[in-house]
All heavy atoms as an XYZ file, in Angstrom:
828
protein
N     121.172     66.638     80.871
C     122.218     66.165     81.715
C     122.500     67.083     82.897
O     122.931     66.669     83.930
C     123.558     66.003     80.939
C     123.503     64.942     79.883
C     124.809     64.838     79.125
O     125.748     65.546     79.427
N     124.859     63.978     78.132
N     122.200     68.383     82.688
C     122.451     69.361     83.720
C     121.353     69.409     84.782
O     121.584     69.755     85.928
C     122.640     70.745     83.120
C     123.118     71.858     83.984
C     124.464     71.527     84.618
C     123.249     73.143     83.144
N     120.153     69.021     84.397
C     119.013     69.145     85.302
C     119.196     68.459     86.654
O     118.889     69.088     87.699
C     117.744     68.659     84.593
N     119.681     67.216     86.736
C     119.811     66.595     88.048
C     120.866     67.350     88.913
O     120.664     67.496     90.107
C     120.291     65.173     87.745
C     120.132     64.996     86.314
C     119.941     66.309     85.676
N     121.938     67.861     88.310
C     122.893     68.601     89.055
C     122.346     69.902     89.570
O     122.562     70.315     90.731
C     124.177     68.846     88.164
C     124.820     67.559     87.823
C     125.145     69.821     88.843
C     125.916     67.694     86.731
N     121.563     70.547     88.687
C     120.908     71.810     89.063
C     119.942     71.614     90.250
O     119.878     72.435     91.164
C     120.171     72.384     87.854
C     119.964     73.873     87.911
C     118.786     74.474     88.145
C     120.950     74.892     87.792
N     118.944     75.831     88.162
C     120.260     76.089     87.905
C     122.313     74.862     87.555
C     120.927     77.323     87.854
C     122.980     76.070     87.478
C     122.233     77.296     87.649
N     119.200     70.512     90.219
C     118.281     70.240     91.308
C     119.059     69.975     92.619
O     118.630     70.393     93.692
C     117.394     69.007     90.961
C     116.436     69.308     89.830
O     116.178     70.519     89.591
O     115.967     68.373     89.206
N     120.210     69.296     92.536
C     121.015     69.034     93.704
C     121.557     70.371     94.228
O     121.643     70.554     95.459
C     122.195     68.121     93.376
C     121.843     66.679     93.268
C     123.128     65.852     92.985
O     124.022     65.789     93.870
O     123.212     65.269     91.911
N     121.976     71.260     93.351
C     122.492     72.583     93.716
C     121.393     73.334     94.468
O     121.672     73.970     95.491
C     122.971     73.322     92.507
C     123.660     74.638     92.757
C     125.004     74.487     93.453
C     123.897     75.386     91.419
N     120.224     73.335     93.911
C     119.079     74.052     94.528
C     118.837     73.504     95.925
O     118.590     74.277     96.873
C     117.818     73.897     93.717
N     118.882     72.188     96.137
C     118.668     71.583     97.403
C     119.795     71.963     98.388
O     119.530     72.225     99.539
C     118.589     70.047     97.281
N     121.017     72.078     97.894
C     122.133     72.436     98.736
C     122.017     73.840     99.264
O     122.521     74.100    100.393
C     123.443     72.208     97.984
N     121.363     74.705     98.531
C     121.277     76.127     98.920
C     119.893     76.511     99.340
O     119.625     77.729     99.534
C     121.825     77.032     97.768
C     123.305     76.984     97.686
C     123.935     76.054     96.810
C     124.100     77.828     98.336
C     125.275     75.955     96.687
C     125.518     77.774     98.256
C     126.089     76.819     97.410
O     127.442     76.753     97.321
N     118.989     75.606     99.542
C     117.584     75.949     99.816
C     117.459     76.685    101.146
O     116.496     77.492    101.308
C     116.693     74.734     99.770
C     116.878     73.737    100.859
C     115.999     72.492    100.711
O     114.975     72.568     99.952
O     116.322     71.454    101.301
N     118.370     76.486    102.109
C     118.283     77.178    103.398
C     119.103     78.478    103.389
O     119.188     79.144    104.393
C     118.732     76.260    104.518
C     117.772     75.114    104.703
O     116.537     75.272    104.451
O     118.190     74.013    105.099
N     119.766     78.796    102.298
C     120.567     80.025    102.231
C     119.690     81.169    101.661
O     119.339     81.090    100.496
C     121.752     79.754    101.310
C     122.728     80.930    101.279
O     122.346     82.096    101.327
N     124.008     80.602    101.130
N     119.427     82.139    102.542
C     118.505     83.206    102.079
C     119.207     84.240    101.217
O     118.523     85.219    100.785
C     117.853     83.861    103.275
C     118.826     84.565    104.204
O     120.058     84.374    104.089
O     118.369     85.229    105.176
N     120.459     84.091    100.926
C     121.152     85.030    100.059
C     121.349     84.501     98.649
O     121.846     85.240     97.783
C     122.542     85.334    100.662
C     122.419     86.071    102.000
C     123.734     86.466    102.520
C     123.629     87.031    103.868
N     123.574     88.418    103.948
N     120.996     83.229     98.419
C     121.195     82.688     97.065
C     119.958     82.003     96.600
O     119.303     81.238     97.337
C     122.364     81.620     97.054
C     123.701     82.302     97.429
C     122.440     80.878     95.774
C     124.852     81.362     97.576
N     119.536     82.317     95.392
C     118.378     81.701     94.768
C     118.899     80.958     93.505
O     119.555     81.529     92.645
C     117.338     82.769     94.315
C     116.192     82.121     93.505
C     116.844     83.538     95.516
N     118.536     79.691     93.422
C     118.869     78.880     92.279
C     117.578     78.852     91.423
O     116.574     78.401     91.865
C     119.285     77.436     92.627
C     120.417     77.462     93.666
C     119.673     76.630     91.372
C     121.660     78.087     93.215
N     117.658     79.344     90.186
C     116.442     79.437     89.351
C     116.720     78.867     87.974
O     117.826     78.873     87.511
C     116.016     80.903     89.276
N     115.613     78.456     87.351
C     115.680     78.022     85.973
C     114.781     78.994     85.155
O     113.744     79.452     85.628
C     115.069     76.593     85.829
C     115.862     75.538     86.486
C     115.132     74.184     86.329
C     115.770     73.103     87.171
N     115.043     71.881     87.034
N     115.227     79.299     83.981
C     114.419     80.169     83.091
C     114.608     79.721     81.641
O     115.765     79.521     81.229
C     114.881     81.624     83.262
C     113.969     82.571     82.472
S     114.508     84.256     82.530
C     115.661     84.280     81.138
N     113.550     79.639     80.948
C     113.596     79.295     79.502
C     113.689     80.627     78.751
O     112.728     81.348     78.666
C     112.312     78.531     79.133
C     112.377     78.040     77.678
O     113.137     78.646     76.859
O     111.641     77.157     77.364
N     114.884     80.928     78.290
C     115.058     82.237     77.578
C     114.376     82.258     76.235
O     114.297     83.349     75.615
C     116.508     82.582     77.452
O     117.172     81.646     76.676
N     113.895     81.118     75.705
C     113.142     81.178     74.486
C     111.719     81.687     74.750
O     111.052     82.130     73.856
C     113.089     79.796     73.785
O     112.426     78.882     74.663
C     114.466     79.335     73.450
N     111.271     81.549     75.988
C     109.932     82.023     76.367
C     109.967     83.318     77.156
O     108.973     83.991     77.271
C     109.224     80.971     77.228
C     109.046     79.631     76.549
C     108.429     78.613     77.542
C     108.118     79.739     75.331
N     111.115     83.677     77.717
C     111.270     84.844     78.586
C     112.482     85.690     78.114
O     113.538     85.640     78.664
C     111.567     84.364     80.030
C     110.459     83.541     80.575
O     109.428     84.031     80.938
N     110.687     82.255     80.612
N     112.245     86.432     77.034
C     113.344     87.244     76.461
C     113.654     88.435     77.366
O     112.752     89.184     77.715
C     112.957     87.683     75.073
C     114.100     88.322     74.296
C     113.712     88.618     72.887
O     112.996     87.785     72.272
O     114.157     89.658     72.403
N     114.919     88.588     77.678
C     115.346     89.694     78.481
C     116.464     90.390     77.652
O     117.519     89.823     77.426
C     115.933     89.274     79.839
C     114.837     88.549     80.618
C     116.432     90.462     80.613
C     115.299     87.963     81.937
N     116.222     91.598     77.224
C     117.102     92.266     76.310
C     118.493     92.495     76.919
O     119.501     92.416     76.167
C     116.530     93.640     75.875
C     115.331     93.524     75.011
C     114.753     94.876     74.627
O     115.518     95.874     74.654
O     113.564     94.921     74.307
N     118.599     92.745     78.202
C     119.844     93.054     78.841
C     120.746     91.869     79.015
O     121.963     92.006     79.281
C     119.606     93.726     80.223
C     118.921     95.029     80.167
C     117.379     94.874     80.160
O     116.898     93.758     80.490
O     116.669     95.841     79.800
N     120.202     90.662     78.864
C     120.994     89.447     79.103
C     121.272     88.771     77.773
O     120.341     88.395     77.039
C     120.209     88.475     80.049
C     120.984     87.232     80.259
C     119.977     89.131     81.388
N     122.541     88.605     77.472
C     122.943     87.993     76.238
C     123.087     86.464     76.384
O     123.748     86.025     77.336
C     124.294     88.533     75.739
C     124.164     90.022     75.417
C     125.544     90.604     75.067
C     125.379     92.078     74.907
N     126.603     92.770     75.244
N     122.457     85.720     75.557
C     122.485     84.267     75.596
C     123.197     83.793     74.318
O     122.753     84.082     73.236
C     121.127     83.627     75.675
C     121.196     82.124     75.606
C     120.406     84.077     76.957
N     124.337     83.166     74.504
C     125.126     82.713     73.365
C     124.809     81.271     72.986
O     124.842     80.921     71.834
C     126.643     82.797     73.731
C     127.111     84.192     74.112
C     127.134     85.128     72.935
O     127.260     84.713     71.802
N     127.094     86.421     73.202
N     124.517     80.430     73.959
C     124.222     79.043     73.712
C     123.320     78.552     74.857
O     123.070     79.229     75.794
C     125.540     78.249     73.612
O     126.206     78.302     74.871
N     122.905     77.291     74.705
C     122.040     76.708     75.751
C     122.663     75.469     76.306
O     123.207     74.695     75.552
C     120.664     76.343     75.079
C     119.928     77.549     74.636
C     119.996     77.932     73.306
C     119.132     78.274     75.471
C     119.321     79.061     72.865
C     118.422     79.400     75.063
C     118.521     79.824     73.756
N     122.646     75.235     77.608
C     122.150     76.180     78.604
C     123.230     77.259     78.908
O     124.390     76.990     78.924
C     121.921     75.322     79.856
C     122.853     74.176     79.671
C     123.042     73.948     78.221
N     122.789     78.473     79.153
C     123.637     79.555     79.559
C     123.393     79.767     81.038
O     122.263     79.772     81.506
C     123.283     80.864     78.798
O     123.592     80.627     77.428
C     124.073     82.038     79.310
N     124.474     79.924     81.810
C     124.354     80.053     83.261
C     124.838     81.453     83.608
O     125.974     81.864     83.271
C     125.149     79.000     83.955
C     124.588     77.607     83.577
C     125.121     79.151     85.487
C     125.365     76.435     84.018
N     124.005     82.236     84.288
C     124.272     83.603     84.657
C     124.187     83.732     86.175
O     123.409     83.083     86.853
C     123.275     84.560     84.027
C     123.155     84.495     82.509
C     124.284     85.234     81.889
C     124.155     85.298     80.384
N     125.179     86.101     79.717
N     124.934     84.707     86.697
C     124.968     85.035     88.115
C     124.618     86.508     88.250
O     125.243     87.322     87.561
C     126.340     84.754     88.717
C     126.551     85.051     90.139
C     125.942     84.277     91.109
C     127.309     86.115     90.555
C     126.150     84.534     92.443
C     127.514     86.409     91.898
C     126.918     85.610     92.815
O     127.115     85.906     94.170
N     123.639     86.824     89.059
C     123.192     88.211     89.253
C     123.479     88.602     90.694
O     122.682     88.350     91.588
C     121.671     88.318     88.986
C     121.288     87.986     87.587
C     121.114     86.642     87.209
C     121.094     88.976     86.613
C     120.721     86.336     85.909
C     120.735     88.650     85.342
C     120.565     87.350     84.965
N     124.621     89.226     90.969
C     124.976     89.601     92.353
C     123.971     90.655     92.903
O     123.597     91.588     92.156
C     126.370     90.190     92.257
C     126.898     89.786     90.928
C     125.676     89.613     90.057
N     123.590     90.485     94.175
C     122.702     91.436     94.778
C     123.337     92.823     94.818
O     124.566     92.955     95.043
C     122.360     90.977     96.179
N     122.569     93.880     94.556
C     123.051     95.250     94.659
C     123.994     95.664     93.538
O     124.701     96.627     93.667
N     124.014     94.892     92.403
C     124.923     95.184     91.330
C     124.177     95.154     90.039
O     123.149     94.433     89.867
C     126.036     94.160     91.282
O     126.832     94.339     90.160
N     124.620     95.940     89.058
C     124.046     95.859     87.710
C     124.796     94.966     86.810
O     124.489     94.773     85.638
C     124.078     97.266     87.088
C     123.079     98.227     87.712
O     122.106     97.729     88.304
O     123.271     99.455     87.607
N     125.829     94.280     87.299
C     126.603     93.307     86.510
C     125.878     91.969     86.439
O     125.253     91.541     87.353
C     127.983     93.100     87.121
C     128.929     94.238     86.976
C     130.347     93.894     87.356
O     130.559     92.833     87.904
O     131.199     94.744     87.157
N     126.025     91.346     85.294
C     125.579     89.943     85.055
C     126.823     89.172     84.786
O     127.541     89.464     83.885
C     124.590     89.897     83.900
C     124.142     88.455     83.687
C     123.405     90.799     84.138
N     127.078     88.183     85.654
C     128.308     87.424     85.526
C     128.015     86.085     84.812
O     127.172     85.331     85.172
C     128.855     87.142     86.932
C     130.252     86.520     86.958
C     131.279     87.583     86.551
O     131.267     88.734     86.969
N     132.179     87.157     85.708
N     128.830     85.806     83.740
C     128.720     84.501     83.065
C     129.453     83.463     83.827
O     130.503     83.719     84.407
C     129.352     84.588     81.648
C     128.449     85.301     80.665
O     127.224     85.198     80.690
O     129.031     85.997     79.800
N     128.925     82.268     83.841
C     129.593     81.132     84.441
C     130.273     80.334     83.334
O     129.645     79.872     82.414
C     128.639     80.224     85.213
C     129.323     79.038     85.838
C     130.145     79.200     86.887
C     129.128     77.733     85.293
C     130.795     78.041     87.469
C     129.742     76.669     85.849
C     130.619     76.825     86.918
O     131.253     75.723     87.475
N     131.610     80.140     83.480
C     132.365     79.365     82.499
C     133.167     78.224     83.105
O     134.012     77.679     82.505
C     133.337     80.272     81.760
C     132.630     81.314     80.854
O     131.568     80.992     80.306
N     133.159     82.492     80.763
N     132.790     77.888     84.377
C     133.503     76.833     85.074
C     132.946     75.456     84.716
O     132.159     75.294     83.805
N     133.371     74.512     85.520
C     132.972     73.111     85.342
C     131.440     73.014     85.635
O     130.945     73.612     86.590
C     133.684     72.175     86.339
C     135.165     72.127     86.088
C     135.834     71.182     87.103
O     135.142     70.434     87.785
O     137.059     71.285     87.247
N     130.792     72.243     84.831
C     129.334     72.054     85.031
C     129.097     70.822     85.911
O     128.471     69.843     85.485
C     128.606     71.978     83.657
C     128.723     73.347     83.026
C     127.929     73.431     81.761
N     128.026     74.833     81.286
C     127.125     75.406     80.592
N     126.013     74.774     80.322
N     127.249     76.633     80.208
N     129.621     70.926     87.122
C     129.490     69.921     88.138
C     128.930     70.514     89.387
O     129.005     71.784     89.537
C     130.886     69.258     88.482
O     131.706     70.258     89.011
C     131.498     68.673     87.188
N     128.458     69.708     90.313
C     127.942     70.230     91.532
C     129.050     70.980     92.290
O     128.871     72.097     92.764
C     127.348     69.116     92.437
C     126.759     69.564     93.756
C     125.602     70.508     93.530
C     126.256     68.310     94.523
N     130.218     70.375     92.329
C     131.358     71.015     93.021
C     131.776     72.333     92.333
O     132.054     73.341     93.009
C     132.591     70.068     93.004
N     131.714     72.346     91.014
C     132.078     73.583     90.266
C     131.085     74.702     90.552
O     131.481     75.865     90.767
N     129.799     74.404     90.543
C     128.768     75.396     90.828
C     128.887     75.941     92.273
O     128.801     77.080     92.526
C     127.375     74.876     90.596
C     127.045     74.599     89.137
C     126.429     73.448     88.763
C     127.362     75.560     88.160
C     126.146     73.196     87.415
C     127.054     75.306     86.818
C     126.406     74.119     86.451
N     129.113     75.014     93.187
C     129.228     75.385     94.597
C     130.432     76.321     94.808
O     130.358     77.334     95.532
C     129.350     74.174     95.537
C     128.051     73.450     95.744
C     128.325     72.262     96.655
C     127.063     71.780     97.287
N     127.333     70.715     98.274
N     131.548     76.000     94.189
C     132.751     76.802     94.294
C     132.453     78.201     93.760
O     132.877     79.234     94.356
C     133.887     76.130     93.484
C     135.206     76.653     93.822
C     136.263     75.730     93.106
C     137.648     76.042     93.531
N     138.653     75.266     92.843
N     131.760     78.252     92.643
C     131.400     79.566     92.040
C     130.527     80.394     92.951
O     130.785     81.573     93.201
C     130.646     79.264     90.714
C     130.230     80.500     89.982
C     131.093     81.338     89.376
C     128.865     80.788     89.750
C     130.708     82.500     88.641
C     128.424     81.890     89.099
C     129.370     82.750     88.532
N     129.492     79.803     93.533
C     128.589     80.504     94.412
C     129.289     80.920     95.736
O     129.139     81.992     96.196
C     127.362     79.679     94.736
C     126.436     79.391     93.544
C     125.384     78.438     93.938
C     125.832     80.713     93.109
N     130.068     80.036     96.278
C     130.796     80.311     97.541
C     131.877     81.344     97.374
O     132.245     81.989     98.373
C     131.329     79.028     98.130
C     130.249     78.026     98.569
O     129.089     78.459     98.748
O     130.591     76.812     98.732
N     132.332     81.576     96.143
C     133.346     82.591     95.886
C     132.669     83.918     95.458
O     133.342     84.793     94.935
C     134.347     82.173     94.855
O     133.692     82.077     93.570
N     131.393     83.993     95.595
C     130.594     85.187     95.204
C     130.738     85.421     93.699
O     130.833     86.616     93.263
C     131.012     86.446     96.010
C     129.960     87.522     95.964
O     128.773     87.238     95.737
O     130.352     88.656     96.093
N     130.699     84.378     92.917
C     130.732     84.499     91.503
C     132.072     84.799     90.847
O     132.146     85.219     89.698
N     133.121     84.491     91.562
C     134.465     84.769     91.032
C     135.143     83.545     90.433
O     135.692     83.619     89.386
C     135.346     85.390     92.124
C     134.852     86.828     92.513
C     135.623     87.328     93.702
C     135.170     88.696     94.120
N     133.782     88.822     94.501
N     135.120     82.450     91.153
C     135.786     81.222     90.692
C     134.947     80.509     89.688
O     133.904     80.038     89.982
C     136.043     80.309     91.888
C     137.033     79.199     91.548
O     137.140     78.791     90.386
O     137.723     78.757     92.493
N     135.351     80.556     88.424
C     134.612     79.963     87.300
C     133.869     80.992     86.478
O     133.112     80.714     85.603
N     134.140     82.287     86.805
C     133.440     83.370     86.106
C     134.015     83.661     84.735
O     135.211     83.542     84.535
C     133.445     84.615     87.002
N     133.130     84.133     83.886
C     133.564     84.680     82.595
C     133.542     86.166     82.719
O     133.611     86.736     83.790
N     133.419     86.842     81.586
C     133.353     88.311     81.611
C     131.984     88.778     82.051
O     130.944     88.226     81.750
C     133.590     88.868     80.172
C     135.006     88.593     79.685
C     135.281     89.217     78.355
O     134.627     90.243     78.036
O     136.099     88.672     77.627
N     132.026     89.875     82.819
C     130.775     90.445     83.359
C     130.144     91.337     82.320
O     130.794     91.988     81.534
C     131.060     91.280     84.629
N     128.807     91.293     82.270
C     128.014     92.151     81.404
C     127.504     93.324     82.287
O     127.172     93.120     83.474
C     126.867     91.447     80.833
C     127.156     90.303     79.913
C     125.906     89.553     79.524
O     124.780     90.089     79.665
O     126.071     88.429     79.035
N     127.367     94.488     81.731
C     126.838     95.616     82.430
C     125.393     95.810     81.937
O     125.166     95.954     80.776
C     127.648     96.885     82.174
C     127.395     98.030     83.084
C     127.967     97.807     84.515
O     128.810     96.987     84.696
N     127.436     98.507     85.458
N     124.435     95.806     82.854
C     123.030     96.018     82.450
C     122.852     97.516     82.149
O     123.393     98.374     82.863
C     122.078     95.582     83.579
C     121.922     94.121     83.624
C     120.825     93.728     84.611
O     119.846     94.433     84.674
O     120.964     92.687     85.277
N     122.040     97.827     81.199
C     121.746     99.216     80.864
C     120.648     99.751     81.755
O     119.628     99.053     81.983
C     121.235     99.351     79.407
C     122.335     99.028     78.410
O     123.527     99.222     78.735
O     121.963     98.553     77.288
N     120.874    100.921     82.363
C     119.853    101.549     83.157
C     119.125    102.585     82.306
O     119.638    103.656     82.016
C     120.459    102.229     84.362
C     119.485    102.772     85.355
O     118.260    102.614     85.099
O     119.875    103.392     86.371
N     117.921    102.226     81.765
C     117.214    103.052     80.826
C     116.880    104.436     81.400
O     116.990    105.432     80.709
C     115.948    102.363     80.333
C     116.251    101.127     79.533
C     114.959    100.430     79.097
O     113.899    100.963     79.311
O     115.063     99.298     78.614
N     116.503    104.476     82.640
C     116.066    105.784     83.208
C     117.286    106.596     83.633
O     117.233    107.788     83.672
C     115.109    105.503     84.383
C     113.840    104.833     83.945
C     112.974    104.556     85.157
O     113.297    104.952     86.240
O     111.969    103.857     84.951
N     118.386    105.903     84.058
C     119.564    106.601     84.479
C     119.424    107.196     85.845
O     120.305    107.933     86.330
N     118.356    106.961     86.551
C     118.132    107.535     87.903
C     117.724    106.437     88.856
O     116.967    105.566     88.512
C     117.020    108.605     87.858
C     117.333    109.763     86.984
C     116.245    110.799     87.003
O     115.250    110.663     87.799
O     116.275    111.708     86.226
N     118.266    106.538     90.080
C     117.837    105.637     91.142
C     117.142    106.493     92.193
O     117.677    107.435     92.690
C     119.035    104.920     91.782
C     119.612    103.861     90.897
O     118.854    103.270     90.064
O     120.778    103.530     91.045
N     115.904    106.096     92.529
C     115.279    106.796     93.610
C     115.355    105.899     94.886
O     115.909    104.834     94.865
C     113.787    107.111     93.291
C     112.990    105.873     92.968
O     113.426    105.120     92.070
O     111.961    105.667     93.620
N     114.958    106.460     96.023
C     115.189    105.750     97.286
C     114.438    104.444     97.273
O     114.964    103.430     97.835
C     114.616    106.637     98.456
C     115.465    107.850     98.699
C     114.936    108.599     99.886
O     114.005    108.154    100.555
O     115.492    109.686    100.128
N     113.305    104.313     96.595
C     112.578    103.079     96.580
C     113.388    102.005     95.855
O     113.447    100.855     96.300
C     111.200    103.292     95.889
C     110.321    102.048     95.884
C     108.949    102.343     95.305
O     108.374    103.338     95.662
O     108.539    101.549     94.443
N     114.001    102.353     94.747
C     114.821    101.403     94.015
C     116.012    100.950     94.844
O     116.384     99.787     94.823
C     115.319    102.001     92.683
C     114.220    102.087     91.668
O     113.205    101.408     91.781
O     114.394    102.875     90.726
N     116.613    101.891     95.593
C     117.728    101.517     96.434
C     117.337    100.577     97.529
O     118.030     99.633     97.860
C     118.355    102.777     97.015
C     119.062    103.625     95.998
C     119.592    104.924     96.551
O     119.631    105.077     97.769
O     120.022    105.734     95.757
N     116.144    100.754     98.118
C     115.645     99.846     99.139
C     115.374     98.486     98.543
O     115.691     97.449     99.159
C     114.389    100.397     99.800
C     114.644    101.594    100.682
C     113.340    102.194    101.222
O     112.320    101.580    101.095
O     113.435    103.297    101.705
N     114.815     98.444     97.343
C     114.556     97.176     96.687
C     115.910     96.392     96.372
O     115.985     95.224     96.554
C     113.811     97.330     95.408
C     112.353     97.703     95.625
C     111.621     97.955     94.319
O     112.201     97.745     93.260
O     110.426     98.333     94.401
N     116.883     97.164     95.943
C     118.185     96.594     95.647
C     118.810     95.966     96.905
O     119.431     94.886     96.858
C     119.154     97.622     95.084
C     118.819     97.964     93.664
O     118.056     97.227     93.011
O     119.349     99.022     93.212
N     118.645     96.599     98.074
C     119.180     96.047     99.297
C     118.481     94.764     99.686
O     119.045     93.905    100.306
C     119.016     97.093    100.420
C     119.952     98.244    100.259
C     119.758     99.307    101.341
O     119.046     99.023    102.360
O     120.260    100.361    101.227
N     117.221     94.610     99.295
C     116.477     93.412     99.621
C     116.665     92.257     98.620
O     116.259     91.147     98.918
C     114.992     93.757     99.716
C     114.712     94.704    100.905
C     113.250     95.098    100.931
O     112.461     94.822    100.025
N     112.853     95.840    101.976
N     117.210     92.602     97.455
C     117.398     91.510     96.461
C     118.405     90.540     96.941
O     119.303     90.817     97.682
C     117.868     92.108     95.128
C     116.828     92.853     94.363
C     117.360     93.339     93.062
C     116.325     94.134     92.345
N     116.865     94.731     91.135
N     118.232     89.315     96.510
C     119.169     88.241     96.852
C     119.939     87.851     95.622
O     119.510     88.025     94.506
C     118.407     87.071     97.388
C     117.580     87.459     98.623
C     116.913     86.252     99.221
N     116.209     85.471     98.214
C     115.224     84.616     98.558
N     114.878     84.464     99.779
N     114.631     83.921     97.638
N     121.136     87.310     95.838
C     121.923     86.769     94.713
C     121.158     85.696     94.020
O     120.553     84.871     94.656
C     123.241     86.204     95.182
C     124.221     87.247     95.693
O     123.942     88.447     95.491
O     125.217     86.859     96.264
N     121.146     85.737     92.739
C     120.455     84.733     91.932
C     121.393     84.121     90.968
O     122.250     84.719     90.391
C     119.276     85.359     91.183
C     118.277     85.964     92.062
C     117.128     86.533     91.303
O     116.724     85.945     90.253
O     116.614     87.586     91.701
N     121.202     82.839     90.776
C     121.992     82.159     89.756
C     121.049     81.511     88.824
O     119.999     80.968     89.125
C     122.830     81.090     90.399
C     123.614     80.199     89.457
C     124.755     81.025     88.856
C     124.160     79.033     90.112
């Protein structure tokens, strides 16, 4: 039921170079730092941040747009903090972080 809405959302933001709408099967792509409680789980990864924001708003096109347009605030759940295993950021990592785009 969510797939057509997700496709519309991707189309709505396809010209926005700061937002990437992505799908990922967490049963095939396990990421230790990201907690999945149920399916589908919707996460927001703000650029330049180690926080992972849960989406708990309405699962409608309008709800998703409001969430993205508010920079992940309207409809957000509790933020998760990603663990930095190395504990160090070098200049290369900082440059990569600046180039990352917000992903949902």
